[in-house]
N, CA, C and O atoms as CSV, one atom per row, in Angstrom:
chain,resi,resn,atom,element,x,y,z
A,1,MET,N,N,-15.725,-3.388,-16.875
A,1,MET,CA,C,-15.452,-4.574,-16.089
A,1,MET,C,C,-14.012,-4.565,-15.568
A,1,MET,O,O,-13.776,-4.911,-14.411
A,2,SER,N,N,-13.066,-4.180,-16.394
A,2,SER,CA,C,-11.684,-4.172,-15.941
A,2,SER,C,C,-11.425,-3.084,-14.902
A,2,SER,O,O,-10.514,-3.201,-14.083
A,3,LYS,N,N,-12.244,-2.016,-14.945
A,3,LYS,CA,C,-12.125,-1.005,-13.893
A,3,LYS,C,C,-12.444,-1.641,-12.545
A,3,LYS,O,O,-11.829,-1.307,-11.533
A,4,ASP,N,N,-13.401,-2.555,-12.538
A,4,ASP,CA,C,-13.731,-3.269,-11.303
A,4,ASP,C,C,-12.553,-4.103,-10.819
A,4,ASP,O,O,-12.329,-4.245,-9.617
A,5,LYS,N,N,-11.805,-4.652,-11.769
A,5,LYS,CA,C,-10.638,-5.468,-11.414
A,5,LYS,C,C,-9.553,-4.619,-10.754
A,5,LYS,O,O,-8.849,-5.092,-9.862
A,6,VAL,N,N,-9.419,-3.368,-11.191
A,6,VAL,CA,C,-8.446,-2.463,-10.565
A,6,VAL,C,C,-8.825,-2.251,-9.098
A,6,VAL,O,O,-7.974,-2.338,-8.213
A,7,VAL,N,N,-10.094,-1.974,-8.849
A,7,VAL,CA,C,-10.566,-1.748,-7.482
A,7,VAL,C,C,-10.405,-3.012,-6.647
A,7,VAL,O,O,-9.970,-2.949,-5.497
A,8,GLU,N,N,-10.754,-4.158,-7.225
A,8,GLU,CA,C,-10.591,-5.432,-6.509
A,8,GLU,C,C,-9.119,-5.673,-6.160
A,8,GLU,O,O,-8.802,-6.146,-5.068
A,9,PHE,N,N,-8.226,-5.345,-7.097
A,9,PHE,CA,C,-6.800,-5.518,-6.849
A,9,PHE,C,C,-6.336,-4.644,-5.692
A,9,PHE,O,O,-5.614,-5.115,-4.814
A,10,PHE,N,N,-6.741,-3.380,-5.680
A,10,PHE,CA,C,-6.346,-2.492,-4.585
A,10,PHE,C,C,-6.926,-2.964,-3.250
A,10,PHE,O,O,-6.261,-2.870,-2.218
A,11,ASN,N,N,-8.146,-3.465,-3.267
A,11,ASN,CA,C,-8.732,-3.998,-2.035
A,11,ASN,C,C,-7.945,-5.204,-1.537
A,11,ASN,O,O,-7.699,-5.339,-0.338
A,12,GLU,N,N,-7.552,-6.073,-2.451
A,12,GLU,CA,C,-6.752,-7.247,-2.076
A,12,GLU,C,C,-5.380,-6.809,-1.563
A,12,GLU,O,O,-4.869,-7.366,-0.592
A,13,ALA,N,N,-4.793,-5.817,-2.214
A,13,ALA,CA,C,-3.473,-5.326,-1.800
A,13,ALA,C,C,-3.517,-4.756,-0.382
A,13,ALA,O,O,-2.542,-4.876,0.361
A,14,ALA,N,N,-4.616,-4.150,-0.008
A,14,ALA,CA,C,-4.738,-3.585,1.337
A,14,ALA,C,C,-4.737,-4.679,2.399
A,14,ALA,O,O,-4.377,-4.421,3.548
A,15,LYS,N,N,-5.132,-5.893,2.032
A,15,LYS,CA,C,-5.214,-6.995,2.993
A,15,LYS,C,C,-4.030,-7.953,2.923
A,15,LYS,O,O,-3.787,-8.695,3.875
A,16,ASN,N,N,-3.289,-7.953,1.818
A,16,ASN,CA,C,-2.273,-8.965,1.564
A,16,ASN,C,C,-0.875,-8.358,1.687
A,16,ASN,O,O,-0.494,-7.506,0.884
A,17,GLU,N,N,-0.115,-8.793,2.686
A,17,GLU,CA,C,1.222,-8.240,2.935
A,17,GLU,C,C,2.176,-8.470,1.769
A,17,GLU,O,O,3.001,-7.605,1.475
A,18,GLN,N,N,2.082,-9.620,1.097
A,18,GLN,CA,C,2.984,-9.908,-0.019
A,18,GLN,C,C,2.738,-8.948,-1.180
A,18,GLN,O,O,3.683,-8.469,-1.807
A,19,ILE,N,N,1.471,-8.669,-1.464
A,19,ILE,CA,C,1.166,-7.731,-2.552
A,19,ILE,C,C,1.611,-6.326,-2.151
A,19,ILE,O,O,2.109,-5.577,-2.992
A,20,LYS,N,N,1.440,-5.960,-0.887
A,20,LYS,CA,C,1.894,-4.643,-0.420
A,20,LYS,C,C,3.389,-4.469,-0.684
A,20,LYS,O,O,3.829,-3.421,-1.157
A,21,GLU,N,N,4.160,-5.506,-0.373
A,21,GLU,CA,C,5.605,-5.426,-0.594
A,21,GLU,C,C,5.922,-5.261,-2.080
A,21,GLU,O,O,6.797,-4.477,-2.446
A,22,LYS,N,N,5.218,-5.994,-2.926
A,22,LYS,CA,C,5.449,-5.900,-4.365
A,22,LYS,C,C,5.046,-4.525,-4.893
A,22,LYS,O,O,5.688,-4.004,-5.804
A,23,LEU,N,N,3.992,-3.933,-4.333
A,23,LEU,CA,C,3.546,-2.612,-4.775
A,23,LEU,C,C,4.599,-1.541,-4.520
A,23,LEU,O,O,4.662,-0.544,-5.239
A,24,GLN,N,N,5.412,-1.743,-3.512
A,24,GLN,CA,C,6.419,-0.743,-3.183
A,24,GLN,C,C,7.504,-0.642,-4.249
A,24,GLN,O,O,8.255,0.333,-4.273
A,25,THR,N,N,7.597,-1.642,-5.134
A,25,THR,CA,C,8.596,-1.600,-6.200
A,25,THR,C,C,8.018,-1.092,-7.517
A,25,THR,O,O,8.761,-0.890,-8.478
A,26,VAL,N,N,6.705,-0.882,-7.576
A,26,VAL,CA,C,6.040,-0.438,-8.805
A,26,VAL,C,C,6.297,1.047,-9.016
A,26,VAL,O,O,6.138,1.854,-8.099
A,27,SER,N,N,6.701,1.404,-10.255
A,27,SER,CA,C,6.983,2.817,-10.529
A,27,SER,C,C,6.183,3.376,-11.708
A,27,SER,O,O,6.365,4.534,-12.083
A,28,SER,N,N,5.293,2.557,-12.299
A,28,SER,CA,C,4.475,3.063,-13.398
A,28,SER,C,C,3.144,2.308,-13.436
A,28,SER,O,O,2.984,1.259,-12.813
A,29,LYS,N,N,2.197,2.873,-14.186
A,29,LYS,CA,C,0.891,2.213,-14.328
A,29,LYS,C,C,1.015,0.908,-15.093
A,29,LYS,O,O,0.263,-0.033,-14.841
A,30,ASP,N,N,1.968,0.840,-16.035
A,30,ASP,CA,C,2.186,-0.400,-16.776
A,30,ASP,C,C,2.701,-1.504,-15.848
A,30,ASP,O,O,2.278,-2.656,-15.948
A,31,GLU,N,N,3.617,-1.142,-14.947
A,31,GLU,CA,C,4.110,-2.119,-13.975
A,31,GLU,C,C,2.993,-2.547,-13.025
A,31,GLU,O,O,2.918,-3.708,-12.624
A,32,LEU,N,N,2.130,-1.599,-12.671
A,32,LEU,CA,C,0.990,-1.913,-11.812
A,32,LEU,C,C,0.063,-2.907,-12.500
A,32,LEU,O,O,-0.396,-3.864,-11.878
A,33,ALA,N,N,-0.213,-2.681,-13.781
A,33,ALA,CA,C,-1.074,-3.597,-14.537
A,33,ALA,C,C,-0.427,-4.976,-14.654
A,33,ALA,O,O,-1.117,-5.993,-14.571
A,34,ALA,N,N,0.886,-5.017,-14.844
A,34,ALA,CA,C,1.592,-6.303,-14.936
A,34,ALA,C,C,1.534,-7.047,-13.607
A,34,ALA,O,O,1.330,-8.261,-13.579
A,35,LEU,N,N,1.712,-6.322,-12.507
A,35,LEU,CA,C,1.599,-6.947,-11.186
A,35,LEU,C,C,0.189,-7.458,-10.949
A,35,LEU,O,O,-0.003,-8.562,-10.439
A,36,GLY,N,N,-0.805,-6.646,-11.324
A,36,GLY,CA,C,-2.195,-7.074,-11.177
A,36,GLY,C,C,-2.469,-8.352,-11.947
A,36,GLY,O,O,-3.129,-9.260,-11.441
A,37,LYS,N,N,-1.962,-8.425,-13.173
A,37,LYS,CA,C,-2.161,-9.630,-13.997
A,37,LYS,C,C,-1.495,-10.831,-13.341
A,37,LYS,O,O,-2.060,-11.924,-13.311
A,38,LYS,N,N,-0.302,-10.626,-12.822
A,38,LYS,CA,C,0.436,-11.704,-12.156
A,38,LYS,C,C,-0.330,-12.224,-10.935
A,38,LYS,O,O,-0.248,-13.405,-10.599
A,39,GLU,N,N,-1.071,-11.337,-10.281
A,39,GLU,CA,C,-1.839,-11.711,-9.089
A,39,GLU,C,C,-3.262,-12.166,-9.431
A,39,GLU,O,O,-4.048,-12.471,-8.533
A,40,GLY,N,N,-3.594,-12.212,-10.727
A,40,GLY,CA,C,-4.896,-12.727,-11.149
A,40,GLY,C,C,-5.960,-11.673,-11.408
A,40,GLY,O,O,-7.147,-11.994,-11.471
A,41,PHE,N,N,-5.548,-10.414,-11.558
A,41,PHE,CA,C,-6.476,-9.319,-11.813
A,41,PHE,C,C,-6.131,-8.715,-13.171
A,41,PHE,O,O,-5.135,-8.004,-13.302
A,42,GLU,N,N,-6.938,-8.993,-14.165
A,42,GLU,CA,C,-6.667,-8.560,-15.539
A,42,GLU,C,C,-7.191,-7.139,-15.768
A,42,GLU,O,O,-8.402,-6.917,-15.791
A,43,PHE,N,N,-6.268,-6.173,-15.939
A,43,PHE,CA,C,-6.632,-4.794,-16.276
A,43,PHE,C,C,-5.446,-4.132,-16.948
A,43,PHE,O,O,-4.329,-4.646,-16.897
A,44,SER,N,N,-5.686,-2.995,-17.576
A,44,SER,CA,C,-4.623,-2.276,-18.280
A,44,SER,C,C,-4.315,-0.963,-17.559
A,44,SER,O,O,-5.023,-0.566,-16.633
A,45,SER,N,N,-3.251,-0.303,-17.998
A,45,SER,CA,C,-2.894,0.988,-17.405
A,45,SER,C,C,-3.974,2.032,-17.698
A,45,SER,O,O,-4.163,2.957,-16.908
A,46,GLU,N,N,-4.684,1.897,-18.823
A,46,GLU,CA,C,-5.790,2.810,-19.132
A,46,GLU,C,C,-6.921,2.654,-18.121
A,46,GLU,O,O,-7.571,3.633,-17.756
A,47,HIS,N,N,-7.156,1.428,-17.672
A,47,HIS,CA,C,-8.189,1.205,-16.667
A,47,HIS,C,C,-7.813,1.852,-15.329
A,47,HIS,O,O,-8.676,2.338,-14.598
A,48,VAL,N,N,-6.518,1.849,-15.024
A,48,VAL,CA,C,-6.043,2.521,-13.810
A,48,VAL,C,C,-6.360,4.013,-13.906
A,48,VAL,O,O,-6.848,4.609,-12.946
A,49,ASP,N,N,-6.081,4.617,-15.070
A,49,ASP,CA,C,-6.397,6.036,-15.276
A,49,ASP,C,C,-7.889,6.303,-15.109
A,49,ASP,O,O,-8.279,7.292,-14.488
A,50,GLU,N,N,-8.722,5.426,-15.659
A,50,GLU,CA,C,-10.177,5.602,-15.561
A,50,GLU,C,C,-10.648,5.527,-14.106
A,50,GLU,O,O,-11.484,6.321,-13.675
A,51,VAL,N,N,-10.110,4.579,-13.366
A,51,VAL,CA,C,-10.504,4.435,-11.961
A,51,VAL,C,C,-10.083,5.667,-11.170
A,51,VAL,O,O,-10.852,6.178,-10.357
A,52,ILE,N,N,-8.872,6.142,-11.405
A,52,ILE,CA,C,-8.396,7.329,-10.690
A,52,ILE,C,C,-9.259,8.543,-11.037
A,52,ILE,O,O,-9.594,9.337,-10.157
A,53,SER,N,N,-9.617,8.692,-12.308
A,53,SER,CA,C,-10.483,9.809,-12.717
A,53,SER,C,C,-11.846,9.719,-12.043
A,53,SER,O,O,-12.376,10.721,-11.563
A,54,ASP,N,N,-12.414,8.505,-12.008
A,54,ASP,CA,C,-13.706,8.314,-11.348
A,54,ASP,C,C,-13.626,8.627,-9.860
A,54,ASP,O,O,-14.519,9.265,-9.302
A,55,LEU,N,N,-12.553,8.177,-9.226
A,55,LEU,CA,C,-12.410,8.393,-7.782
A,55,LEU,C,C,-12.214,9.868,-7.443
A,55,LEU,O,O,-12.702,10.341,-6.417
A,56,LYS,N,N,-11.504,10.590,-8.301
A,56,LYS,CA,C,-11.264,12.010,-8.048
A,56,LYS,C,C,-12.560,12.805,-7.973
A,56,LYS,O,O,-12.621,13.834,-7.300
A,57,GLU,N,N,-13.583,12.338,-8.652
A,57,GLU,CA,C,-14.863,13.043,-8.672
A,57,GLU,C,C,-15.703,12.773,-7.425
A,57,GLU,O,O,-16.701,13.457,-7.194
A,58,GLN,N,N,-15.317,11.799,-6.632
A,58,GLN,CA,C,-16.089,11.469,-5.430
A,58,GLN,C,C,-15.670,12.369,-4.271
A,58,GLN,O,O,-14.490,12.690,-4.126
A,59,PRO,N,N,-16.638,12.778,-3.442
A,59,PRO,CA,C,-16.307,13.593,-2.272
A,59,PRO,C,C,-15.392,12.826,-1.319
A,59,PRO,O,O,-15.570,11.627,-1.105
A,60,GLY,N,N,-14.436,13.512,-0.764
A,60,GLY,CA,C,-13.524,12.894,0.194
A,60,GLY,C,C,-12.465,12.013,-0.433
A,60,GLY,O,O,-11.830,11.219,0.261
A,61,PHE,N,N,-12.266,12.139,-1.728
A,61,PHE,CA,C,-11.331,11.262,-2.450
A,61,PHE,C,C,-9.922,11.322,-1.862
A,61,PHE,O,O,-9.324,10.282,-1.583
A,62,PHE,N,N,-9.390,12.523,-1.674
A,62,PHE,CA,C,-7.996,12.627,-1.251
A,62,PHE,C,C,-7.773,12.087,0.158
A,62,PHE,O,O,-6.713,11.527,0.439
A,63,GLY,N,N,-8.735,12.242,1.032
A,63,GLY,CA,C,-8.631,11.648,2.362
A,63,GLY,C,C,-8.573,10.135,2.291
A,63,GLY,O,O,-7.805,9.498,3.013
A,64,LYS,N,N,-9.390,9.562,1.417
A,64,LYS,CA,C,-9.398,8.105,1.246
A,64,LYS,C,C,-8.090,7.617,0.638
A,64,LYS,O,O,-7.589,6.556,1.010
A,65,VAL,N,N,-7.535,8.388,-0.298
A,65,VAL,CA,C,-6.264,8.011,-0.915
A,65,VAL,C,C,-5.160,7.982,0.138
A,65,VAL,O,O,-4.359,7.049,0.187
A,66,ILE,N,N,-5.128,8.995,0.964
A,66,ILE,CA,C,-4.102,9.051,2.005
A,66,ILE,C,C,-4.257,7.874,2.965
A,66,ILE,O,O,-3.268,7.245,3.342
A,67,GLU,N,N,-5.492,7.575,3.361
A,67,GLU,CA,C,-5.724,6.420,4.234
A,67,GLU,C,C,-5.253,5.138,3.574
A,67,GLU,O,O,-4.635,4.295,4.226
A,68,ALA,N,N,-5.538,4.980,2.289
A,68,ALA,CA,C,-5.127,3.770,1.574
A,68,ALA,C,C,-3.602,3.671,1.494
A,68,ALA,O,O,-3.036,2.601,1.719
A,69,PHE,N,N,-2.935,4.789,1.174
A,69,PHE,CA,C,-1.476,4.759,1.112
A,69,PHE,C,C,-0.886,4.411,2.469
A,69,PHE,O,O,0.055,3.622,2.557
A,70,LEU,N,N,-1.436,4.996,3.525
A,70,LEU,CA,C,-0.939,4.679,4.859
A,70,LEU,C,C,-1.153,3.211,5.185
A,70,LEU,O,O,-0.283,2.574,5.778
A,71,GLU,N,N,-2.288,2.674,4.808
A,71,GLU,CA,C,-2.586,1.262,5.059
A,71,GLU,C,C,-1.628,0.354,4.297
A,71,GLU,O,O,-1.160,-0.650,4.835
A,72,ILE,N,N,-1.337,0.702,3.048
A,72,ILE,CA,C,-0.490,-0.153,2.215
A,72,ILE,C,C,0.982,-0.025,2.591
A,72,ILE,O,O,1.687,-1.030,2.679
A,73,PHE,N,N,1.452,1.199,2.814
A,73,PHE,CA,C,2.886,1.410,2.968
A,73,PHE,C,C,3.360,1.592,4.400
A,73,PHE,O,O,4.559,1.765,4.618
A,74,SER,N,N,2.473,1.560,5.383
A,74,SER,CA,C,2.876,1.687,6.777
A,74,SER,C,C,3.231,0.319,7.343
A,74,SER,O,O,2.756,-0.702,6.846
A,75,PRO,N,N,4.055,0.295,8.369
A,75,PRO,CA,C,4.315,-0.989,9.030
A,75,PRO,C,C,3.008,-1.553,9.579
A,75,PRO,O,O,2.101,-0.806,9.948
A,76,SER,N,N,2.926,-2.864,9.626
A,76,SER,CA,C,1.686,-3.493,10.064
A,76,SER,C,C,1.545,-3.528,11.580
A,76,SER,O,O,0.477,-3.866,12.090
A,77,HIS,N,N,2.608,-3.182,12.310
A,77,HIS,CA,C,2.529,-3.189,13.766
A,77,HIS,C,C,3.480,-2.146,14.333
A,77,HIS,O,O,4.374,-1.652,13.646
A,78,ASP,N,N,3.268,-1.832,15.576
A,78,ASP,CA,C,4.103,-0.850,16.266
A,78,ASP,C,C,4.581,-1.502,17.555
A,78,ASP,O,O,3.781,-1.771,18.450
A,79,ASP,N,N,5.866,-1.753,17.652
A,79,ASP,CA,C,6.414,-2.439,18.814
A,79,ASP,C,C,6.824,-1.482,19.938
A,79,ASP,O,O,7.346,-1.926,20.960
A,80,TYR,N,N,6.601,-0.206,19.766
A,80,TYR,CA,C,6.999,0.737,20.795
A,80,TYR,C,C,6.030,0.696,21.976
A,80,TYR,O,O,4.830,0.498,21.786
A,81,PRO,N,N,6.542,0.882,23.190
A,81,PRO,CA,C,5.642,0.923,24.347
A,81,PRO,C,C,4.774,2.180,24.298
A,81,PRO,O,O,5.095,3.137,23.593
A,82,SER,N,N,3.689,2.170,25.039
A,82,SER,CA,C,2.752,3.294,25.009
A,82,SER,C,C,3.384,4.596,25.490
A,82,SER,O,O,2.874,5.673,25.184
A,83,VAL,N,N,4.482,4.517,26.238
A,83,VAL,CA,C,5.146,5.726,26.724
A,83,VAL,C,C,6.172,6.255,25.731
A,83,VAL,O,O,6.801,7.284,25.977
A,84,GLY,N,N,6.344,5.563,24.616
A,84,GLY,CA,C,7.280,6.017,23.598
A,84,GLY,C,C,8.609,5.308,23.685
A,84,GLY,O,O,8.801,4.419,24.515
A,85,VAL,N,N,9.513,5.699,22.835
A,85,VAL,CA,C,10.841,5.098,22.801
A,85,VAL,C,C,11.635,5.637,23.980
A,85,VAL,O,O,11.661,6.844,24.219
A,86,GLN,N,N,12.278,4.746,24.711
A,86,GLN,CA,C,13.041,5.143,25.892
A,86,GLN,C,C,14.535,4.985,25.627
A,86,GLN,O,O,14.934,4.135,24.831
A,87,PRO,N,N,15.361,5.792,26.281
A,87,PRO,CA,C,16.812,5.663,26.089
A,87,PRO,C,C,17.324,4.354,26.686
A,87,PRO,O,O,16.689,3.766,27.562
A,88,PHE,N,N,18.463,3.914,26.206
A,88,PHE,CA,C,19.095,2.708,26.716
A,88,PHE,C,C,19.502,2.923,28.164
A,88,PHE,O,O,20.109,3.941,28.497
A,89,THR,N,N,19.169,1.966,29.029
A,89,THR,CA,C,19.499,2.120,30.450
A,89,THR,C,C,20.371,0.983,30.954
A,89,THR,O,O,20.646,0.926,32.153
A,90,GLY,N,N,20.815,0.082,30.102
A,90,GLY,CA,C,21.621,-1.055,30.526
A,90,GLY,C,C,23.070,-0.665,30.736
A,90,GLY,O,O,23.485,0.457,30.445
A,91,ASP,N,N,23.819,-1.612,31.244
A,91,ASP,CA,C,25.253,-1.402,31.463
A,91,ASP,C,C,26.007,-1.620,30.158
A,91,ASP,O,O,25.669,-2.526,29.396
A,92,PRO,N,N,27.018,-0.808,29.890
A,92,PRO,CA,C,27.810,-1.023,28.683
A,92,PRO,C,C,28.613,-2.312,28.798
A,92,PRO,O,O,28.860,-2.796,29.903
A,93,ASN,N,N,29.012,-2.857,27.682
A,93,ASN,CA,C,29.800,-4.074,27.651
A,93,ASN,C,C,31.196,-3.772,28.176
A,93,ASN,O,O,31.901,-2.946,27.594
A,94,PRO,N,N,31.617,-4.423,29.268
A,94,PRO,CA,C,32.939,-4.120,29.842
A,94,PRO,C,C,34.088,-4.608,28.972
A,94,PRO,O,O,35.223,-4.169,29.157
A,95,ASN,N,N,33.821,-5.503,28.031
A,95,ASN,CA,C,34.883,-6.056,27.186
A,95,ASN,C,C,35.187,-5.200,25.980
A,95,ASN,O,O,36.014,-5.597,25.160
A,96,ARG,N,N,34.583,-4.082,25.832
A,96,ARG,CA,C,34.817,-3.248,24.643
A,96,ARG,C,C,35.756,-2.137,24.934
A,96,ARG,O,O,36.063,-1.340,24.047
């Protein structure tokens, strides 16, 4: 049952910007379990290990992991124009 809570927590983290930010400060499975508990998902670091072991056995696991990491740790938007970043073309400040 707690393995399900780990998966539910990761699914929630993928949708919730505040949890994503908090995940970026996590450096161990124990900290991950503490964050999960704080967010209402009761699981232990052993459950995290079990979920990771189960996921590793599924086909396409590493591709899904990379997609999840990109979803969690990438910026949520891209403000660059479709032509890419352009050099500055304005006039310099004459008072400098």
